[in-house]
N, CA, C and O of each residue as an XYZ file, in Angstrom:
320
protein
N     101.630     96.348     63.195
C     101.598     96.407     64.664
C     100.473     96.840     65.354
O      99.861     97.822     64.934
N     100.084     96.209     66.423
C      98.728     96.939     67.237
C      99.414     97.645     68.255
O      99.462     97.033     69.322
N      99.867     98.568     68.237
C     100.377     99.247     69.376
C      99.415     99.473     70.732
O      99.878     99.683     71.853
N      98.249     99.403     70.471
C      97.339     99.445     71.498
C      97.504     98.553     72.464
O      97.653     98.928     73.627
N      97.501     97.216     72.114
C      97.854     96.183     72.580
C      99.264     96.182     73.290
O      99.385     95.992     74.500
N     100.213     96.388     72.517
C     101.676     96.710     73.409
C     101.642     97.706     74.511
O     102.324     97.449     75.503
N     100.908     98.871     74.483
C     100.727    100.005     75.180
C      99.975     99.098     76.402
O     100.083     99.903     77.327
N      99.455     98.218     76.835
C      98.874     97.603     77.721
C      99.387     96.366     78.519
O      98.781     95.752     79.397
N     100.723     96.117     77.991
C     101.932     95.236     78.231
C     102.418     95.882     79.954
O     102.759     97.053     80.125
N     102.385     95.376     80.504
C     102.997     95.590     81.863
C     104.373     95.007     82.312
O     104.290     93.785     82.440
N     105.454     95.439     82.554
C     106.575     95.532     82.969
C     106.844     95.622     84.496
O     106.744     96.753     84.973
N     107.197     94.529     85.405
C     107.646     94.759     86.428
C     109.318     95.383     86.600
O     110.303     94.899     86.043
N     109.305     96.533     87.490
C     110.576     97.110     87.564
C     110.922     97.162     88.985
O     110.167     97.518     89.889
N     112.318     96.714     89.113
C     112.736     96.272     90.636
C     113.909     97.297     90.633
O     114.457     97.598     89.572
N     114.241     97.761     91.670
C     115.615     98.644     91.775
C     116.042     97.875     93.119
O     115.382     97.526     94.097
N     117.483     97.740     92.769
C     118.445     97.147     93.777
C     119.190     98.204     94.302
O     119.953     98.738     93.498
N     119.171     98.656     95.458
C     120.040     99.320     96.304
C     121.478     98.732     96.909
O     122.540     99.337     97.055
N     121.192     97.524     97.173
C     122.697     96.949     97.665
C     122.066     95.598     98.180
O     120.906     95.330     98.495
N     123.406     94.708     98.156
C     123.340     93.559     98.768
C     124.023     93.027    100.230
O     125.079     93.555    100.577
N     123.571     92.249    100.864
C     124.241     91.567    101.560
C     124.088     90.236    101.893
O     123.224     89.807    101.130
N     124.540     89.176    102.771
C     124.550     87.899    103.092
C     124.640     87.873    104.662
O     125.482     88.580    105.216
N     123.655     86.944    105.511
C     123.452     86.852    106.599
C     123.099     85.179    107.005
O     122.699     84.318    106.221
N     123.333     85.050    108.222
C     123.007     83.438    108.468
C     121.324     83.662    108.395
O     120.729     84.738    108.355
N     120.831     82.476    108.391
C     119.337     82.514    108.253
C     118.925     82.411    109.809
O     117.729     82.664    109.958
N     119.600     82.107    111.004
C     119.038     82.525    112.115
C     119.218     83.807    112.477
O     118.478     84.182    113.387
N     119.994     84.614    112.034
C     120.091     86.140    112.121
C     118.641     86.830    111.382
O     117.917     87.552    112.068
N     118.370     86.589    110.218
C     116.999     86.880    109.515
C     116.039     86.426    110.154
O     114.954     86.999    110.062
N     116.192     85.241    110.995
C     114.713     84.636    111.654
C     114.518     86.074    113.000
O     113.533     86.740    113.318
N     115.784     86.081    113.439
C     115.360     86.858    114.764
C     115.093     88.386    114.288
O     114.628     89.114    115.165
N     115.293     88.885    113.200
C     114.969     90.500    112.932
C     113.417     90.827    113.285
O     112.643     89.917    112.989
N     113.064     91.542    113.648
C     111.423     92.143    113.690
C     111.544     93.744    113.084
O     112.387     94.308    112.386
N     110.490     94.100    113.604
C     109.945     95.564    113.167
C     111.352     96.597    113.487
O     111.880     96.533    114.597
N     111.786     97.351    112.631
C     112.924     98.362    113.320
C     114.317     97.893    113.018
O     115.324     98.564    113.244
N     114.298     96.512    112.410
C     115.625     95.897    112.179
C     116.540     96.581    111.197
O     116.025     97.300    110.340
N     117.593     96.459    111.230
C     118.418     97.389    109.995
C     119.128     96.760    109.311
O     120.129     96.460    109.961
N     119.175     96.240    107.945
C     119.928     95.302    107.472
C     121.185     96.240    106.491
O     120.981     97.195    105.741
N     122.548     95.529    106.845
C     123.352     96.687    106.672
C     123.800     95.869    104.703
O     123.989     94.714    104.322
N     123.796     96.860    104.176
C     124.037     96.704    102.389
C     125.602     96.629    102.209
O     126.452     96.876    103.064
N     125.723     96.373    101.366
C     126.909     96.554    100.546
C     127.321     97.668     99.930
O     128.455     97.650     99.451
N     126.432     98.984     99.793
C     126.492    100.032     99.098
C     126.606    101.376    100.084
O     126.248    101.349    101.262
N     127.114    102.457     99.479
C     127.111    103.820     99.981
C     126.090    104.735     99.674
O     125.605    104.861     98.550
N     125.831    105.244    100.468
C     124.684    106.420    100.098
C     124.672    106.855     98.692
O     123.651    106.910     98.007
N     125.862    107.162     98.295
C     126.111    107.870     97.041
C     126.274    106.718     95.744
O     126.311    106.920     94.531
N     126.328    105.837     96.281
C     126.358    104.209     95.103
C     125.033    104.796     94.071
O     124.059    105.473     94.401
N     125.413    104.256     92.726
C     124.180    104.243     91.812
C     123.248    102.803     92.131
O     123.704    101.789     92.660
N     122.111    102.962     91.758
C     121.465    101.682     92.106
C     121.223    101.070     90.577
O     121.323    101.627     89.483
N     120.869     99.715     90.930
C     120.777     98.600     89.590
C     118.775     98.937     89.271
O     117.924     98.935     90.160
N     118.601     99.108     88.240
C     117.185     99.037     87.582
C     117.230     97.621     86.703
O     118.020     97.265     85.829
N     116.243     97.056     87.196
C     115.653     95.679     86.480
C     114.594     95.824     85.638
O     113.883     96.709     86.114
N     113.998     95.285     84.345
C     112.822     95.050     84.198
C     112.509     93.508     83.671
O     112.957     92.916     82.689
N     111.749     93.161     84.498
C     111.505     91.701     84.322
C     112.790     90.884     84.666
O     113.087     89.882     84.017
N     113.471     91.301     85.609
C     114.636     90.542     85.913
C     116.089     90.388     85.192
O     117.054     89.644     85.367
N     115.712     91.673     84.109
C     116.817     92.005     83.118
C     117.284     93.551     83.704
O     116.558     94.454     84.120
N     118.752     93.504     83.578
C     119.297     94.788     83.993
C     119.116     95.623     82.613
O     119.511     95.180     81.534
N     118.576     96.683     82.739
C     118.186     97.753     81.923
C     118.798     99.532     81.845
O     118.723    100.449     81.027
N     119.516     99.285     83.460
C     119.835    100.774     83.808
C     120.489    100.902     85.241
O     120.233    100.064     86.106
N     121.213    101.809     85.443
C     121.653    102.265     86.829
C     120.998    103.775     87.075
O     120.630    104.523     86.169
N     120.933    104.052     88.472
C     120.609    105.445     88.644
C     120.521    105.798     90.137
O     120.577    104.862     90.935
N     120.429    106.680     90.457
C     120.359    107.506     91.561
C     118.854    107.581     92.225
O     117.894    107.846     91.502
N     118.707    107.363     93.484
C     117.721    107.604     94.250
C     117.322    108.860     94.584
O     117.965    109.597     95.332
N     116.146    109.176     93.990
C     115.658    110.128     94.505
C     114.189    110.695     95.363
O     113.034    110.421     95.039
N     114.551    111.404     96.327
C     113.301    111.901     97.338
C     112.678    113.147     96.896
O     113.349    114.178     96.850
N     111.566    113.130     96.600
C     110.712    114.177     96.338
C     109.718    114.185     97.117
O     108.847    113.391     96.759
N     109.403    114.964     98.370
C     108.393    115.102     99.138
C     108.112    114.104     99.898
O     108.823    114.264    100.891
N     107.199    112.706    100.090
C     107.005    111.925    100.762
C     107.478    110.589     99.550
O     107.873    109.551    100.082
N     107.448    110.608     98.331
C     107.809    109.906     97.372
C     109.227    109.438     97.203
O     110.070    110.332     97.267
N     109.568    108.466     97.042
C     110.975    107.876     96.554
C     110.961    107.444     95.033
O     109.988    106.815     94.618
N     111.933    107.737     94.248
C     112.267    107.816     92.850
C     113.180    107.089     92.344
O     113.537    106.322     93.238
N     113.878    106.858     91.224
C     114.918    106.565     90.758
C     115.321    107.664     89.299
O     114.650    107.625     88.268
N     116.232    108.366     89.442
C     116.734    109.177     88.455
C     117.703    108.406     87.411
O     118.919    108.346     87.589
N     117.136    107.906     86.462
C     118.303    107.147     85.556
C     119.393    107.719     85.096
O     119.131    108.417     84.116
N     120.646    107.720     85.423
C     121.763    108.140     84.746
C     122.670    107.270     83.695
O     123.709    107.673     83.171
N     122.024    105.922     83.487
C     122.878    105.159     82.458
C     121.975    104.044     82.233
O     121.529    103.295     83.102
N     121.677    103.994     80.597
C     120.885    103.047     79.869
C     121.825    101.865     79.814
O     123.043    102.022     79.909
N     121.203    100.566     79.644
C     122.307     99.141     79.549
C     123.012     99.468     78.384
O     124.191     99.117     78.331
N     122.560    100.023     77.519
C     123.746     99.678     76.372
C     124.793    100.701     76.698
O     125.804    100.563     76.009
N     124.839    101.899     77.743
C     125.862    102.414     78.417
C     127.096    101.938     79.460
O     128.215    102.379     79.724
N     126.160    100.630     79.973
C     126.952    100.297     80.800
C     127.999     99.348     80.811
O     127.712     98.335     80.174
N     129.296     99.349     81.410
C     130.142     98.151     80.914
C     129.875     97.331     82.347
O     130.661     97.491     83.281
N     128.864     96.554     82.451
C     128.671     95.281     83.510
C     129.843     94.274     83.468
O     129.833     93.284     84.199
């Protein structure tokens, strides 16, 4: 197997903090500074996806001016 080729493959990582539903008219009224209420609390784990496939759960971390995710459970450990 050519591992150099595999190492060049990129994967899109998406982190979901929470979800909500709202009428389109409310969405269209939003502007800079608008706040969208999510169905999550600040202590809740987030969902981590790779190419739209759930791979892990994690916690949001803030280090200086950067935001990241600390993985708490991999998909094989999840009871989804």
